[in-house]
C-alpha positions as CSV (number, residue, x, y, z in Angstrom):
1,M,-3.6,26.7,-1.7
2,S,-6.3,25.7,0.9
3,K,-9.1,25.1,-1.6
4,A,-6.8,23.0,-3.9
5,F,-5.6,20.9,-0.9
6,L,-9.1,20.3,0.4
7,A,-10.3,19.3,-3.1
8,Q,-7.7,16.5,-3.2
9,H,-8.0,15.6,0.5
10,P,-11.7,15.9,1.3
11,L,-11.9,14.0,4.6
12,C,-10.8,14.9,8.1
13,G,-7.4,13.5,8.9
14,M,-6.2,13.1,5.3
15,R,-2.6,13.9,4.5
16,P,-0.8,14.1,1.1
17,D,-0.1,10.3,1.2
18,G,-3.8,9.8,0.8
19,Q,-4.2,8.1,4.1
20,R,-6.3,9.2,7.1
21,H,-4.0,9.8,10.1
22,T,-5.3,9.7,13.6
23,E,-2.6,11.9,15.3
24,H,-4.7,15.1,15.2
25,S,-8.0,13.9,13.9
26,Q,-10.5,12.5,16.4
27,C,-12.8,11.8,13.5
28,A,-10.2,9.4,12.0
29,Q,-9.5,7.9,15.5
30,Q,-13.2,7.0,15.9
31,G,-13.6,5.8,12.3
32,R,-16.0,8.6,11.4
33,I,-16.2,10.0,7.8
34,V,-16.4,13.7,8.2
35,A,-15.8,16.4,5.5
36,A,-12.6,18.5,6.0
37,Q,-13.1,22.2,6.3
38,C,-9.6,23.4,7.2
39,T,-6.1,23.0,5.9
40,D,-3.8,22.6,8.9
41,H,-0.1,22.7,9.2
42,I,1.1,19.5,10.9
43,L,4.2,21.3,12.2
44,A,3.0,24.9,12.9
45,K,4.7,27.7,11.0
46,V,5.7,29.3,14.3
47,Q,7.6,26.1,15.1
48,G,9.5,26.1,11.8
49,G,6.8,24.3,9.6
50,T,6.4,25.3,6.0
51,D,3.5,25.5,3.5
52,D,4.9,22.4,1.7
53,W,2.0,20.0,1.0
54,H,3.9,17.3,3.0
55,N,3.4,19.5,6.1
56,L,-0.4,19.9,5.5
57,Q,-3.4,17.9,6.6
58,A,-7.1,18.3,6.1
59,L,-9.2,18.6,9.3
60,C,-12.8,19.4,10.2
61,L,-13.4,22.5,12.2
62,A,-13.8,20.6,15.5
63,C,-10.5,18.7,15.1
64,N,-8.7,21.9,14.0
65,T,-10.0,23.8,17.0
66,R,-9.2,20.9,19.3
67,K,-5.6,20.8,18.0
68,A,-5.2,24.6,18.4
69,N,-6.4,24.4,22.0
70,L,-4.1,21.5,22.8
71,F,-1.0,23.3,21.5
72,E,-1.9,26.6,23.2
73,G,-2.4,24.7,26.4
74,R,1.2,23.5,26.0
75,G,2.5,27.1,25.6
76,I,2.8,26.9,21.8
77,K,1.5,30.1,20.3
78,S,-0.5,30.2,17.1
79,L,-0.3,32.9,14.5
80,G,-3.4,34.5,16.1
81,R,-5.9,33.3,13.6
82,S,-8.8,31.1,14.8
83,A,-10.1,28.2,12.7
84,Q,-13.1,29.3,10.6
85,R,-15.1,27.6,7.9
86,P,-14.3,28.9,4.5
87,G,-16.7,31.4,3.0
88,R,-20.1,32.6,4.3
89,S,-22.0,30.0,2.4
90,H,-21.3,27.5,5.1
91,A,-22.8,29.6,7.9
92,Q,-25.4,27.9,10.1
93,V,-28.3,29.8,11.6
94,F,-29.8,28.7,14.9
95,T,-33.1,29.8,16.4
96,V,-33.0,30.1,20.2
97,K,-36.3,29.9,22.0
98,Q,-36.7,31.4,25.4
99,G,-37.4,28.9,28.1
100,P,-39.8,29.2,31.1
101,Y,-36.9,30.6,33.3
102,G,-35.9,33.4,30.9
103,W,-33.0,31.5,29.3
């Protein structure tokens, strides 16, 4: 379901109506064009939301994490899964160099 949804809604903030919504997407709020990496439930399943496409939106990893943190701060529990990029092919590798003070 997620891959099919993202294939048809490739940008952060896109919903089934084909428009970019700014409610949960800071990228859309700021007019940035960012590829979506996560399929998000607009109304969380723990709040009665469904897997119906009209309850889904495409978000980038940063916006999905921001939304999850916002709702957890309001006392709304998630299903216990954190947002992750799909597949290992999207992993980024960073090289950390030690500074003069040992960090």
